[in-house]
C-alpha positions in Angstrom: 10.6 -22.0 5.3 13.4 -21.0 7.6 15.2 -19.3 4.9 13.8 -15.8 5.8 14.7 -14.2 8.9 12.0 -12.5 11.3 12.9 -8.7 10.3 12.8 -9.7 6.7 9.2 -11.1 6.9 8.4 -8.1 9.0 9.8 -5.8 6.5 8.2 -7.5 3.6 4.8 -7.2 5.2 5.3 -3.5 6.4 6.2 -2.6 2.7 3.3 -4.7 1.3 0.9 -3.0 3.7 2.2 0.6 3.0 2.0 0.2 -0.5 -1.5 -1.0 -0.5 -2.4 1.8 1.8 -0.8 4.5 -0.6 -2.5 2.8 -3.5 -5.8 3.2 -2.0 -5.2 7.0 -0.9 -4.1 7.8 -4.2 -7.2 5.9 -5.7 -9.5 7.8 -3.5 -8.1 11.2 -4.3 -8.0 10.4 -7.9 -11.8 9.4 -8.0 -12.7 12.4 -5.7 -11.0 14.8 -8.3 -12.6 13.2 -11.0 -16.1 13.6 -9.7 -15.4 17.0 -8.7 -14.2 17.9 -12.3 -17.2 16.2 -13.8 
């Protein structure tokens, strides 16, 4: 399991966390907009 270097693992973890955070923020904004419009 030493095929990945430390920076590659850190980068993948950072990108995964960032994408999850963005997805949660977009989902929250979308739900809020739907509730306001309804």
